[in-house]
C-alpha positions as CSV (number, residue, x, y, z in Angstrom):
1,X,0.4,3.9,8.5
2,X,3.9,5.3,8.0
3,X,5.2,8.7,9.0
4,X,5.6,9.8,5.4
5,X,1.9,9.4,5.0
6,X,1.2,12.4,7.2
7,X,3.7,14.5,5.2
8,X,2.0,13.5,1.9
9,X,-1.5,14.2,3.3
10,X,-0.4,17.7,4.4
11,X,1.1,18.3,1.0
12,X,-2.2,17.4,-0.6
13,X,-3.8,20.1,1.6
14,X,-1.4,22.8,0.7
15,X,-1.6,22.0,-3.0
16,X,-5.4,22.1,-3.0
17,X,-5.3,25.4,-1.2
18,X,-2.9,26.8,-3.8
19,X,-5.1,25.5,-6.5
20,X,-8.2,27.2,-5.0
21,X,-6.3,30.5,-4.7
22,X,-5.3,30.4,-8.3
23,X,-8.8,29.6,-9.5
24,X,-10.0,32.6,-7.5
25,X,-7.3,34.7,-9.1
26,X,-8.4,33.6,-12.6
27,X,-12.0,34.4,-11.8
28,X,-11.1,37.8,-10.6
29,X,-9.0,38.4,-13.7
30,X,-12.0,37.4,-15.9
31,X,-14.1,40.0,-14.1
32,X,-11.5,42.7,-15.0
33,X,-9.2,44.7,-12.8
34,X,-10.4,46.3,-9.7
35,X,-10.6,50.2,-9.7
36,X,-7.5,51.9,-8.3
37,X,-9.4,53.1,-5.3
38,X,-10.9,49.7,-4.4
39,X,-9.6,49.8,-0.8
40,X,-11.9,51.5,1.7
41,X,-9.0,52.3,4.0
42,X,-5.6,53.9,3.9
43,X,-2.5,51.7,3.5
44,X,-0.1,51.7,6.4
45,X,3.5,52.7,5.6
46,X,5.7,49.9,4.6
47,X,2.9,47.4,4.1
48,X,3.5,44.8,1.4
49,X,0.8,42.7,-0.2
50,X,2.1,39.3,-1.1
51,X,1.1,37.0,-3.9
52,X,-0.4,34.0,-2.2
53,X,0.3,31.5,-5.0
54,X,2.8,28.8,-4.1
55,X,3.0,26.9,-7.3
56,X,2.6,27.6,-11.0
57,X,0.8,24.4,-11.9
58,X,-1.2,23.1,-8.9
59,X,-3.0,20.5,-11.0
60,X,0.2,18.9,-12.1
61,X,1.6,19.2,-8.6
62,X,-1.2,16.8,-7.4
63,X,-0.1,14.0,-9.7
64,X,2.3,11.3,-8.5
65,X,5.1,12.8,-10.6
66,X,4.4,16.3,-9.1
67,X,4.4,14.9,-5.6
68,X,7.6,13.0,-6.3
69,X,9.3,16.2,-7.2
70,X,8.0,18.3,-4.3
71,X,8.3,15.8,-1.5
72,X,11.5,14.0,-2.6
73,X,9.8,10.6,-2.4
74,X,9.9,7.9,-5.0
75,X,6.8,7.1,-7.2
76,X,6.4,3.8,-5.4
77,X,6.5,5.4,-2.0
78,X,3.8,7.9,-3.0
79,X,1.6,5.2,-4.5
80,X,1.9,3.0,-1.4
81,X,1.3,6.0,0.9
82,X,-1.8,7.0,-1.0
83,X,-3.1,3.5,-0.9
84,X,-2.6,3.3,2.9
85,X,-4.3,6.6,3.5
86,X,-7.2,5.8,1.3
87,X,-7.7,2.4,3.1
88,X,-8.1,4.1,6.4
89,X,-10.2,7.0,5.2
90,X,-7.5,9.7,5.5
91,X,-7.5,10.3,1.7
92,X,-9.8,9.9,-1.2
93,X,-10.2,10.7,-4.9
94,X,-11.8,14.0,-5.7
95,X,-15.1,13.7,-7.5
96,X,-14.4,16.8,-9.5
97,X,-11.0,15.9,-10.9
98,X,-10.1,12.4,-9.8
99,X,-6.9,13.6,-8.1
100,X,-6.1,12.6,-4.5
101,X,-7.2,14.8,-1.6
102,X,-6.9,14.6,2.1
103,X,-9.8,14.0,4.4
104,X,-9.0,17.1,6.4
105,X,-11.4,16.4,9.3
106,X,-10.1,12.9,9.9
107,X,-6.5,14.0,9.4
108,X,-6.8,16.7,12.1
109,X,-8.4,14.3,14.6
110,X,-5.5,11.8,14.1
111,X,-2.9,14.6,14.5
112,X,-4.5,15.9,17.7
113,X,-5.2,12.6,19.4
114,X,-3.0,9.9,17.9
115,X,0.1,11.2,16.2
116,X,2.3,11.7,19.3
117,X,1.6,8.1,20.3
118,X,2.2,6.5,16.9
119,X,5.1,8.7,15.9
120,X,6.6,10.0,19.2
121,X,9.5,12.5,19.2
122,X,12.4,12.9,21.6
123,X,14.8,15.9,21.6
124,X,18.4,14.8,21.2
125,X,21.9,16.4,20.8
126,X,22.4,20.0,19.8
127,X,22.9,20.5,16.1
128,X,22.6,23.0,13.3
129,X,19.3,22.8,11.5
130,X,15.9,24.2,10.5
131,X,13.8,25.5,13.4
132,X,10.7,23.5,14.3
133,X,8.1,23.3,17.0
134,X,8.2,26.4,19.2
135,X,11.4,27.5,17.6
136,X,9.7,27.9,14.2
137,X,8.5,31.3,13.0
138,X,4.8,30.4,13.4
139,X,5.2,29.8,17.2
140,X,8.3,31.8,18.0
141,X,7.7,33.7,21.3
142,X,4.4,31.9,22.0
143,X,6.0,30.1,25.0
144,X,8.5,32.0,27.2
145,X,11.8,30.1,27.7
146,X,10.9,27.4,25.2
147,X,13.6,25.0,24.2
148,X,15.2,25.4,20.8
149,X,14.3,22.5,18.5
150,X,15.6,21.9,15.0
151,X,15.5,19.4,12.1
152,X,19.1,18.6,11.5
153,X,20.2,20.2,8.2
154,X,23.5,21.6,7.0
155,X,21.7,24.6,5.4
156,X,19.7,25.4,8.6
157,X,20.1,28.8,10.2
158,X,19.5,27.8,13.9
159,X,21.1,25.7,16.6
160,X,19.1,23.5,19.0
161,X,18.2,20.1,20.1
162,X,17.5,17.9,17.1
163,X,14.1,16.5,16.5
164,X,13.7,13.7,14.0
165,X,11.3,15.0,11.3
166,X,8.3,12.8,10.4
167,X,10.3,11.7,7.4
168,X,13.9,12.2,6.2
169,X,12.9,14.3,3.2
170,X,11.1,16.9,5.2
171,X,14.0,19.4,5.4
172,X,14.2,19.4,1.6
173,X,10.4,19.4,1.0
174,X,9.7,22.4,3.3
175,X,12.1,24.6,1.3
176,X,9.6,24.6,-1.5
177,X,6.4,25.1,0.5
178,X,6.2,27.6,3.4
179,X,2.7,26.3,4.3
180,X,3.9,22.8,4.6
181,X,6.8,24.0,6.8
182,X,4.4,25.8,9.1
183,X,2.1,22.8,9.5
184,X,4.9,20.3,10.2
185,X,6.4,22.7,12.7
186,X,3.1,22.9,14.5
187,X,2.8,19.1,14.5
188,X,6.2,18.9,16.3
189,X,4.8,21.3,18.9
190,X,1.8,18.9,19.3
191,X,4.1,15.9,19.5
192,X,6.3,17.5,22.2
193,X,4.5,20.3,23.9
194,X,2.6,20.3,27.2
195,X,-1.2,20.5,27.2
196,X,-1.5,24.3,26.9
197,X,1.2,24.4,24.3
198,X,-0.5,21.6,22.3
199,X,-3.7,23.5,22.5
200,X,-2.2,26.6,20.9
201,X,-0.5,24.7,18.2
202,X,-3.7,22.8,17.5
203,X,-5.7,26.0,17.2
204,X,-3.4,27.4,14.6
205,X,-3.1,24.1,12.7
206,X,-6.9,23.8,12.5
207,X,-7.1,27.3,11.0
208,X,-4.5,26.5,8.4
209,X,-6.1,23.3,7.3
210,X,-9.3,25.0,6.4
211,X,-9.9,25.7,2.7
212,X,-9.3,29.3,1.6
213,X,-12.3,31.6,1.6
């Protein structure tokens, strides 16, 4: 395997989740709008309900051309990556639409038990970049006194020790997908954290990898 394979597999997960959310939204639209008083509780002041959709065409996003655009990988890199992942059981073709999908259970096991040995990470010099690991929003404050880690990027808003992302296109790819950013940041915490820290990152990642209900 190559490191970009993990990035691609996670992207397949987020796109499938987005697609499921849009299908649910279409179903709800067919049933008609909910009554204005559908909520059985009072809304807190200042609460904002966000639209969960991340893409406008999730089916197209799962094609090689769509993945090329969102991950900043070449068509040949994507084809080879899918071939490698399918050969070891980390990806498969969906029976329903024929498009690629990740084997989430196997992927999670590899991330937890194998990733830090196959693709280790070592903090390096202090640079400007995108927060990752325990510096990322998903884990910020989870560990007192945690070191600041970033992916080197001129558009980044933080300063910290640089961590090489799983693949060079990661800083660009995460700008288009908040869920992908969160998952990759959690993976860095698993690659670099101590046992208790790895456990917390794993718990959150396992939740995020589950299909939307």
